[in-house]
RODONU-792561 format. One record per residue (C-alpha): x, y, z; residue in one letter. Coordinates in steps of 0.2 Angstrom, whole numbers, plus 2048, in hexadecimal, padded with zeros to 3 digits. Example, Ala and Ser with C-alpha at 12.3 -4.5 7.8 and 13.67 -1.06 7.14 Angstrom:
<milums>
83E7EA827A;8447FB824S;
</milums>
This chain:
<milums>
800800800M;8068127FCK;80C81C80BK;80A82F80BI;80C83D818L;7FE84881DA;7FA85582AA;7EB851834F;7E185C840S;7EA855850L;7F886184AG;805853847L;80D84D837L;80883B835V;80B82D82AQ;7FC826821V;7FB815819T;7EE81680BA;7E680B7FEG;7D58077F7S;7CB7FD7FCP;7D57FB80CT;7D580681BG;7E281381FS;7EE81382EL;7F3823837I;802823844E;803832850M;806837862N;7FA84086DL;80084A87CP;7F784688DS;7F684F89DK;7F383F8A6F;8048388A1F;80E84789EN;81483F88EW;80E83B87DN;80482B879R;807822869G;7F781F85FL;7F3815850H;7E3819847I;7DA80F839Y;7CD81882EL;7C280D824P;7C380C810P;7B381780ES;7B982581AY;7C083080CS;7B282C7FFT;7A382E80AK;7A683F813P;79583F81BQ;79682E823R;79B82B835R;7A281C83DY;7A281184DP;7B3811856V;7BD80385EL;7CA80886BY;7D87FC86DL;7E57F887AQ;7F77F3876D;7F67FE867G;8087FB860Q;8037E985CN;7F27E9855V;7F47EF843F;7FE7E7835S;80A7F6834S;8127EF844A;8197E1839G;8197CE839T;8277CD846N;8217D8854C;81B7D1865A;8297C5867F;8277BE855G;8147BB857W;8107C984BG;8027D684CS;7F07D484EW;7EE7DB83CA;7DD7E2841L;7DD7EE832D;7DE7E0826K;7D17D6830T;7C57E4831V;7C77E881ED;7C37D681AE;7B47D5825L;7AC7E5820S;7AF7E280ER;7A67D1810A;7987DA819G;79B7D0829K;79E7E0834M;79C7F3832Q;7AA7FE82DE;7B280683CI;7BF812842I;7CC80A84DM;7D781385AV;7E580A862A;7EF811870A;80180B874D;804803884N;812809890S;81F80489CF;8108048A9A;8067F889FR;8017ED8AEY;7FC7FC8B9E;7F38058ABE;7E97F68A6Y;7E57ED8B6C;7D57F68BBG;7DC7FB8CCR;7D480A8D5H;7DC8158E2H;7D88138F4A;7CC81F8FCA;7DA829905N;7E68298F6A;7ED8398F0A;7EF8358DET;7E782B8D1N;7EC8198CCT;7F48168BBA;7E480E8B5F;7DA81D8BAE;7E68288B0N;7E581D8A1Y;7D281C8A2S;7D182F8A3A;7DD831894F;7D182688AL;7C182E88FI;7C6840892A;7D4843885E;7D5836878L;7C2833874K;7BE845873P;7CC848867R;7C783A85CI;7B584085CD;7BA851858R;7C784D84AD;7BE83E842Y;7AD83A83CR;7A882E84AT;797828851L;79B82E863P;78D82686DD;790816878P;78780B86CA;79480E85FN;7A480E86AI;7AD7FF870C;7BD7FA878V;7C87EB875M;7D87E387CG;7E17D2880S;7E87CC890S;7EA7DB89CM;7E27E588EG;7D37DA88FG;7D07DC8A1I;7D37EF89FC;7C67EF891S;7B97E789BL;7BC7F28AAV;7BA80189FL;7A97FC898V;7A37F68A9W;7A78078B1E;7A38128A3R;79480B898P;79081D895D;79F81E88AI;7A280C884F;79480187EG;79F7F187BG;7AF7E9880A;7B97DA87AA;7C57D0885S;7D17C487CL;7DA7B8889S;7D57C4897G;7E17C48A5A;7D47C28B2F;7E07BB8BFM;7E87CC8C3V;7E57D68D2E;7DF7C78DBQ;7D17C58CET;7C97D48D5N;7BE7D88C6F;7B67C78C7L;7B47C48D9Y;7B37D68E0R;7AA7DE8D2V;79F7D28C8L;79A7C68D5K;7957D38E1N;78B7DD8D4Y;7787DB8D6H;7727EB8CDG;76A7EE8BDK;7717E78ADP;77E7F28A5K;77C7F8893P;78B7F188BF;78F7E1880R;79F7D7884A;7A97CA87AY;7B57BF884L;7C07B187ED;7CF7A6883S;7D979787EG;7DC789889V;7EF78988BV;7FC79788ED;80F79988FF;80E7988A3T;8067878A2G;7F578E8A6G;7E578E89DD;7E679F894D;7D97A58A1G;7CC79989BH;7C47958ACA;7C47A78B2L;7BD7AD8A1T;7AF7A18A2E;7AB7A88B4Q;7AB7BA8AEV;7A07B589FA;7947AD8ABA;7937BC8B6E;7907C88A8L;7827BD8A1R;77B7BD8B3R;77B7D08B3I;7777D48A0N;76C7CB893P;7757BB88DA;7767C187BD;7807D0881A;78E7C5885V;7987BA879K;7A57AD87FL;7B07A3874F;7BC796879V;7CB79186ED;7CB77F874A;7DA77986AK;7EB780865P;7EF77F852L;7F877084CT;808771841P;7FE76E832T;7F277C836E;80078883BL;80878582AE;7F978D822Q;7FA79D82DT;80A7A5828G;8117A583AL;8247A483BR;82979183CR;83479484CD;824799855K;81A789851W;81F77F860S;81A78D86CE;80A790863A;80577E867Q;807781879T;80179387CS;7F279C875Q;7F67AC87FH;7FE7B7871N;7FB7C2862E;7FB7B4856F;7EB7AC85EY;7E37BD861W;7E57C184FR;7DC7B184AL;7CE7B4857R;7CB7C7855A;7BE7C5847W;7B27BE854R;7B37CD85FA;7B27D9850L;7A27D1849T;79A7D085AF;79D7E285FL;79A7EA84EF;78E7DF844P;78A7E3832S;77F7F2831A;76F7F0828K;7727FF81DS;78080C81BD;
</milums>
């Protein structure tokens, strides 16, 4: 695809990867008062964005942004490659299996665990936690800027958030706490064991209020690099609690019950030196790349009309 340089309304010189009928990728940095440094961003605009100037689009916000688009290359993430969500969304929307969407991916940082774990400050604490600052960045800085500079559908029904592992639990905590902002979340191989499983045992299991107006996709494999189950058991429990709280059709669970065989791996293009590990761990970008279409078509089903 042809690469060009363009100045966008964020006031930065950015690189755009363009080509029809594929979407465009924009790389930029956004200053944040919550971090006191610039956050790396990767923005995907759908193929029709430049040809249908009156059209507005749903938005998917993504954690671990440096790994989610094909521009990251095939050797990123310890050789597992990117999620290639730009290519997946291009294919799904072209086939009429999901809506065209805008995607906004924020890079993680050296404080990834703290920013994604969902931890809140104690009542007597003088400062916010890293998660509270990250949440505030998404809600008070990033989303308003995206809504201002791009043709979005800004209401919760059209705004979702998605991540894997720590980014998965982060995404679910965000939609749980702010359904007035986010109408859906996807958690792939969510790390629900963190923080003493606080989200499951102290939040979900203790909740007996009204249904929350959001949709949730969860998945897991059954084996990971630690010798565990890729969070399978805890993911099942989280899905059960969400179905207790919300209508059953608002929660989708998929279990990838069997790692790929060498014969199957040969068809995927994964580096051969990763095959052995791919047969014993489903907690990586390779498997998330293969499973992401389920989350995308659940959160953004094909619209009846443009």
